[in-house]
ROVEX-595616 format. One line per 4 residues: number of its first residue (from 0); for each residue x negated, y, z of C-alpha. Coordinates in steps of 0.25 Angstrom, whole numbers, padded with zeros to 4 digits. Last residue first. Example, Ala and Ser with C-alpha at 12.3 -4.5 7.8 and 13.67 -1.06 7.14 Angstrom:
2
1) -0055 -0004 0029  -0049 -0018 0031 $
***
This chain:
497
496) 0030 0063 0007  0033 0065 -0008  0045 0056 -0013  0043 0045 -0023 $
492) 0046 0034 -0013  0060 0041 -0010  0063 0039 -0025  0060 0025 -0025 $
488) 0071 0023 -0014  0072 0023 0001  0084 0017 0009  0092 0018 0022 $
484) 0099 0010 0032  0102 -0002 0023  0111 -0013 0028  0126 -0009 0028 $
480) 0125 0001 0016  0116 -0009 0008  0126 -0020 0010  0138 -0013 0006 $
476) 0131 -0008 -0007  0124 0005 -0010  0113 0003 -0021  0100 0006 -0015 $
472) 0089 0015 -0022  0081 0013 -0035  0068 0009 -0030  0072 0003 -0016 $
468) 0068 0005 -0002  0079 -0001 0007  0080 0001 0022  0085 -0008 0033 $
464) 0085 -0004 0048  0082 -0012 0060  0083 -0008 0074  0072 -0012 0083 $
460) 0073 -0025 0092  0062 -0032 0084  0060 -0047 0085  0051 -0046 0073 $
456) 0056 -0060 0068  0070 -0058 0072  0072 -0043 0067  0064 -0046 0054 $
452) 0073 -0059 0052  0085 -0051 0054  0081 -0040 0045  0078 -0050 0034 $
448) 0091 -0057 0036  0099 -0044 0034  0091 -0040 0022  0094 -0054 0016 $
444) 0109 -0052 0019  0109 -0039 0012  0102 -0046 0000  0113 -0056 -0001 $
440) 0125 -0045 0000  0119 -0036 -0010  0109 -0024 -0008  0108 -0016 -0021 $
436) 0096 -0010 -0026  0098 0002 -0036  0091 0000 -0049  0078 -0004 -0054 $
432) 0074 -0012 -0042  0063 -0012 -0031  0068 -0015 -0017  0061 -0013 -0003 $
428) 0068 -0017 0009  0064 -0009 0022  0066 -0013 0036  0067 0000 0045 $
424) 0064 -0003 0060  0070 0004 0072  0066 0008 0086  0065 0023 0082 $
420) 0050 0022 0079  0052 0014 0067  0046 0001 0061  0047 0004 0046 $
416) 0048 -0008 0038  0044 -0013 0024  0046 -0025 0015  0052 -0034 0026 $
412) 0050 -0048 0023  0057 -0061 0026  0056 -0076 0030  0067 -0086 0032 $
408) 0064 -0097 0042  0059 -0110 0036  0046 -0111 0045  0034 -0102 0043 $
404) 0041 -0089 0043  0037 -0078 0034  0042 -0065 0040  0038 -0052 0034 $
400) 0037 -0037 0038  0032 -0024 0033  0028 -0012 0040  0028 0003 0043 $
396) 0028 0009 0057  0037 0021 0059  0031 0034 0063  0035 0041 0051 $
392) 0050 0040 0054  0059 0033 0044  0069 0041 0036  0071 0030 0026 $
388) 0067 0040 0014  0056 0046 0023  0050 0033 0027  0050 0028 0013 $
384) 0042 0040 0008  0032 0038 0019  0031 0023 0015  0027 0026 0001 $
380) 0016 0016 0000  0024 0004 0006  0035 0007 -0005  0025 0005 -0016 $
376) 0022 -0009 -0011  0037 -0012 -0010  0038 -0007 -0025  0027 -0016 -0029 $
372) 0035 -0028 -0024  0047 -0024 -0032  0039 -0021 -0044  0034 -0035 -0044 $
368) 0047 -0042 -0042  0052 -0033 -0054  0039 -0037 -0062  0041 -0052 -0060 $
364) 0056 -0050 -0064  0052 -0046 -0078  0055 -0033 -0084  0041 -0027 -0081 $
360) 0034 -0038 -0089  0042 -0034 -0102  0038 -0019 -0100  0024 -0023 -0096 $
356) 0021 -0029 -0110  0026 -0016 -0117  0014 -0015 -0125  0009 -0029 -0129 $
352) -0001 -0037 -0121  -0011 -0044 -0130  -0022 -0033 -0129  -0032 -0044 -0127 $
348) -0035 -0037 -0114  -0021 -0037 -0110  -0020 -0052 -0112  -0032 -0055 -0104 $
344) -0027 -0046 -0092  -0013 -0054 -0092  -0014 -0059 -0078  -0021 -0046 -0073 $
340) -0011 -0036 -0077  0002 -0041 -0070  0000 -0047 -0056  -0015 -0043 -0053 $
336) -0013 -0029 -0060  0000 -0025 -0053  -0006 -0028 -0039  -0018 -0020 -0042 $
332) -0010 -0009 -0048  -0001 -0008 -0036  -0011 -0008 -0025  -0006 -0012 -0011 $
328) -0008 -0027 -0013  -0003 -0034 0000  -0010 -0039 0012  -0005 -0046 0024 $
324) -0008 -0044 0039  -0002 -0054 0048  -0007 -0049 0062  -0010 -0035 0065 $
320) 0003 -0030 0070  0013 -0042 0066  0026 -0034 0069  0027 -0029 0055 $
316) 0019 -0036 0045  0004 -0032 0044  0001 -0026 0030  -0013 -0025 0023 $
312) -0012 -0017 0010  -0020 -0020 -0003  -0027 -0012 -0014  -0029 0002 -0007 $
308) -0044 0001 -0005  -0042 0000 0010  -0034 -0012 0008  -0044 -0019 -0001 $
304) -0055 -0015 0008  -0047 -0021 0020  -0045 -0034 0012  -0059 -0035 0009 $
300) -0062 -0033 0024  -0053 -0045 0027  -0061 -0053 0016  -0074 -0050 0023 $
296) -0070 -0051 0037  -0067 -0066 0036  -0060 -0077 0028  -0070 -0077 0016 $
292) -0062 -0076 0003  -0054 -0088 0000  -0043 -0078 -0006  -0032 -0087 -0001 $
288) -0036 -0088 0013  -0040 -0074 0014  -0026 -0070 0009  -0020 -0079 0019 $
284) -0027 -0073 0030  -0023 -0059 0026  -0009 -0062 0023  -0003 -0060 0009 $
280) 0006 -0049 0005  0020 -0049 -0001  0015 -0049 -0016  0005 -0060 -0013 $
276) -0002 -0063 -0026  -0008 -0049 -0025  -0014 -0052 -0012  -0022 -0063 -0019 $
272) -0027 -0054 -0030  -0031 -0043 -0021  -0039 -0053 -0013  -0047 -0058 -0025 $
268) -0048 -0044 -0030  -0056 -0040 -0017  -0064 -0053 -0017  -0068 -0050 -0032 $
264) -0072 -0035 -0030  -0086 -0036 -0027  -0092 -0022 -0026  -0078 -0017 -0023 $
260) -0071 -0004 -0027  -0074 -0002 -0041  -0073 -0017 -0045  -0060 -0017 -0038 $
256) -0053 -0006 -0047  -0060 -0010 -0060  -0054 -0024 -0058  -0040 -0019 -0056 $
252) -0041 -0008 -0067  -0042 -0018 -0079  -0028 -0016 -0085  -0026 -0003 -0078 $
248) -0031 0006 -0089  -0024 -0001 -0100  -0032 -0004 -0112  -0028 -0018 -0114 $
244) -0013 -0014 -0112  -0006 -0020 -0099  -0009 -0011 -0088  -0009 0003 -0092 $
240) 0000 0002 -0104  0010 -0008 -0099  0011 0000 -0086  0013 0013 -0093 $
236) 0024 0007 -0102  0031 0001 -0090  0031 0014 -0082  0036 0021 -0095 $
232) 0027 0029 -0104  0029 0044 -0108  0017 0049 -0101  0005 0040 -0099 $
228) 0001 0033 -0086  -0014 0032 -0085  -0015 0043 -0074  -0006 0034 -0065 $
224) -0017 0024 -0064  -0027 0035 -0060  -0017 0040 -0049  -0016 0026 -0042 $
220) -0002 0026 -0035  0001 0012 -0039  -0001 0009 -0054  0008 -0004 -0055 $
216) 0019 -0002 -0045  0017 0013 -0048  0021 0012 -0062  0035 0005 -0059 $
212) 0037 0016 -0048  0034 0027 -0058  0045 0021 -0067  0054 0020 -0056 $
208) 0051 0035 -0052  0054 0040 -0066  0043 0044 -0074  0038 0058 -0078 $
204) 0024 0059 -0083  0020 0074 -0085  0006 0071 -0079  0010 0079 -0066 $
200) 0023 0071 -0066  0015 0058 -0066  0006 0063 -0054  0019 0068 -0046 $
196) 0025 0054 -0049  0013 0047 -0043  0012 0056 -0031  0027 0053 -0028 $
192) 0024 0038 -0030  0012 0039 -0020  -0001 0040 -0026  -0012 0031 -0022 $
188) -0019 0034 -0008  -0031 0043 -0005  -0037 0039 0009  -0043 0052 0013 $
184) -0053 0052 0025  -0057 0064 0033  -0069 0069 0042  -0078 0057 0039 $
180) -0090 0058 0048  -0084 0048 0058  -0095 0038 0056  -0104 0043 0044 $
176) -0117 0040 0051  -0113 0025 0053  -0100 0018 0056  -0093 0023 0043 $
172) -0078 0022 0044  -0074 0033 0034  -0087 0032 0026  -0092 0017 0025 $
168) -0080 0009 0029  -0069 0018 0024  -0076 0022 0011  -0080 0008 0008 $
164) -0066 0002 0010  -0061 0013 0001  -0069 0009 -0011  -0062 0021 -0019 $
160) -0072 0031 -0013  -0073 0045 -0008  -0082 0053 0001  -0079 0068 0002 $
156) -0089 0077 0009  -0085 0091 0012  -0097 0100 0014  -0095 0115 0017 $
152) -0096 0113 0032  -0110 0108 0031  -0114 0101 0044  -0107 0088 0039 $
148) -0116 0089 0027  -0130 0089 0033  -0134 0079 0043  -0122 0070 0045 $
144) -0117 0070 0030  -0131 0069 0025  -0135 0057 0033  -0122 0049 0032 $
140) -0122 0051 0017  -0136 0046 0016  -0133 0034 0024  -0121 0032 0016 $
136) -0129 0032 0003  -0139 0022 0008  -0140 0017 -0006  -0142 0003 -0001 $
132) -0130 -0002 -0009  -0123 0009 -0017  -0115 0020 -0010  -0111 0028 -0022 $
128) -0100 0018 -0026  -0094 0020 -0012  -0094 0035 -0014  -0084 0034 -0025 $
124) -0084 0050 -0024  -0093 0058 -0016  -0087 0071 -0015  -0095 0082 -0008 $
120) -0087 0095 -0007  -0095 0107 -0004  -0088 0120 0001  -0094 0133 -0003 $
116) -0097 0144 0007  -0111 0140 0010  -0115 0141 -0005  -0120 0128 -0010 $
112) -0135 0126 -0009  -0134 0117 0004  -0124 0108 -0004  -0135 0105 -0015 $
108) -0146 0102 -0004  -0136 0092 0002  -0134 0085 -0011  -0149 0084 -0013 $
104) -0150 0078 0001  -0138 0069 -0002  -0146 0063 -0014  -0158 0062 -0005 $
100) -0151 0053 0005  -0144 0046 -0006  -0158 0041 -0011  -0164 0040 -0025 $
96) -0161 0055 -0028  -0156 0059 -0042  -0163 0071 -0048  -0152 0082 -0049 $
92) -0142 0082 -0060  -0136 0090 -0072  -0136 0103 -0065  -0125 0112 -0060 $
88) -0132 0113 -0046  -0122 0109 -0036  -0112 0100 -0043  -0119 0095 -0055 $
84) -0132 0092 -0048  -0126 0086 -0036  -0118 0077 -0046  -0130 0072 -0053 $
80) -0137 0069 -0041  -0126 0060 -0036  -0125 0053 -0050  -0140 0050 -0049 $
76) -0138 0045 -0035  -0127 0036 -0039  -0135 0030 -0051  -0147 0027 -0042 $
72) -0138 0020 -0032  -0133 0012 -0043  -0119 0014 -0048  -0108 0003 -0046 $
68) -0097 0013 -0047  -0104 0027 -0047  -0101 0036 -0035  -0095 0049 -0038 $
64) -0101 0063 -0035  -0093 0075 -0033  -0099 0088 -0027  -0088 0099 -0026 $
60) -0093 0113 -0022  -0081 0120 -0017  -0071 0130 -0022  -0060 0120 -0021 $
56) -0049 0116 -0031  -0059 0106 -0038  -0060 0099 -0025  -0045 0094 -0026 $
52) -0048 0089 -0040  -0060 0081 -0036  -0054 0076 -0023  -0041 0071 -0029 $
48) -0047 0065 -0042  -0058 0058 -0034  -0048 0051 -0025  -0038 0048 -0036 $
44) -0032 0034 -0032  -0041 0027 -0043  -0048 0018 -0032  -0040 0017 -0019 $
40) -0043 0027 -0009  -0054 0034 -0001  -0058 0049 0003  -0068 0051 0014 $
36) -0070 0066 0018  -0082 0071 0026  -0079 0086 0029  -0089 0098 0033 $
32) -0082 0109 0041  -0073 0121 0038  -0063 0112 0030  -0059 0117 0016 $
28) -0063 0104 0010  -0056 0096 0021  -0043 0104 0020  -0042 0103 0005 $
24) -0045 0088 0006  -0034 0086 0016  -0024 0094 0008  -0027 0086 -0005 $
20) -0026 0073 0003  -0012 0077 0008  -0007 0081 -0005  -0012 0069 -0013 $
16) -0002 0072 -0023  -0006 0075 -0038  -0019 0082 -0039  -0020 0090 -0052 $
12) -0032 0089 -0060  -0026 0079 -0070  -0015 0090 -0073  -0025 0098 -0080 $
8) -0022 0112 -0077  -0015 0120 -0089  -0024 0130 -0096  -0021 0144 -0093 $
4) -0017 0152 -0105  -0027 0162 -0109  -0022 0176 -0109  -0021 0182 -0123 $
0) -0031 0193 -0125 $
***
């Protein structure tokens, strides 16, 4: 009898990257004591995918229940009972309980029936959706973790959610019965450029680094968005298909994102829209003034929540310590949506956008400027790669700097700087271009002036070095030889750290 040929493994089951997170989760599952793990990160970043696929490699009992968006307490409890039945009893469902404390009692009885040598992983996915108002879910969790599960070394509890601020406030920083109960937290971040390239190769999509960068400026490192990229299309064709055709999966993604994260999304999207109009950032006080939202803790709290959810970043200019905080959009898709998709939403909905629309747009100067600013943001997410390329010690402090004088003096901005431990500061200029970047006489004078303003205004006595970070490398000129200490390129950003 002919030997049956092994079926090829579905590539969708393979975990790309996430090496540190995989190692950490494996250690926790194999731990000789109970574990309470909190996993959070931006929506669509692959939290559920990572945990489900990793746990499938362990000989454990895996209980997975997902909160229902906008589901009632009754609906949440019904789903919980259904998953207990499927996981522990291989039956359609248990009779749903009316209270979480009774539902957790059912779960505890099911755990107790599992053979003593078996690890039991409890995965509560989108937990904030399960915690409906007045449901007392947290109270029940506190009771059953502290009274039962913490004493059962087989139990590994994973609480996961995209509503990052809710997870941080109610689970990680819980002031009640769960205070200091979390044994480990995992903040799952978007793919790096290296992980993105690995993902594409796994799906037999082979794009040059510049093509991947063009897509990354739109999709960021969100795995779900990259799953929409089709083999055989260029970056511009993919953007056209995903963002500007009426059935494109990213045409209406912005509204879905915020509705899934916040019960009242409008104040959050209002803040995002204002920040998006200030590509170099907007100060917190000015932001509150423009938004006309209440000047107080509520608005500041919303900004923190947006930052925790991965949509914005609060920056403090070098030398200002805790003063002068300003915010920039940190989510590539949101920024792209607000600038390029939303203004023509009605046209897209009417199917009035021709195929190839984006190719014509991308040849305009507005997109070139946009791509340059987006490249700066991407560099901030690949600081380890830049440090390595520039041979900068890991202990250096990263920052930005800008000087906006109120009188007629000339202002300036430093894209990125490293305040080093060896009495030096590396000032970085970031440039995005389709060919090697050349420093001419005029630009070299601008750079010298920028360094002088920085030295004067910060009053630093440290040695200043200038480095260039470019997409296609630096063209050797007499000015670059004189001014530039070293450089990093797009190729460096794609390296694995």
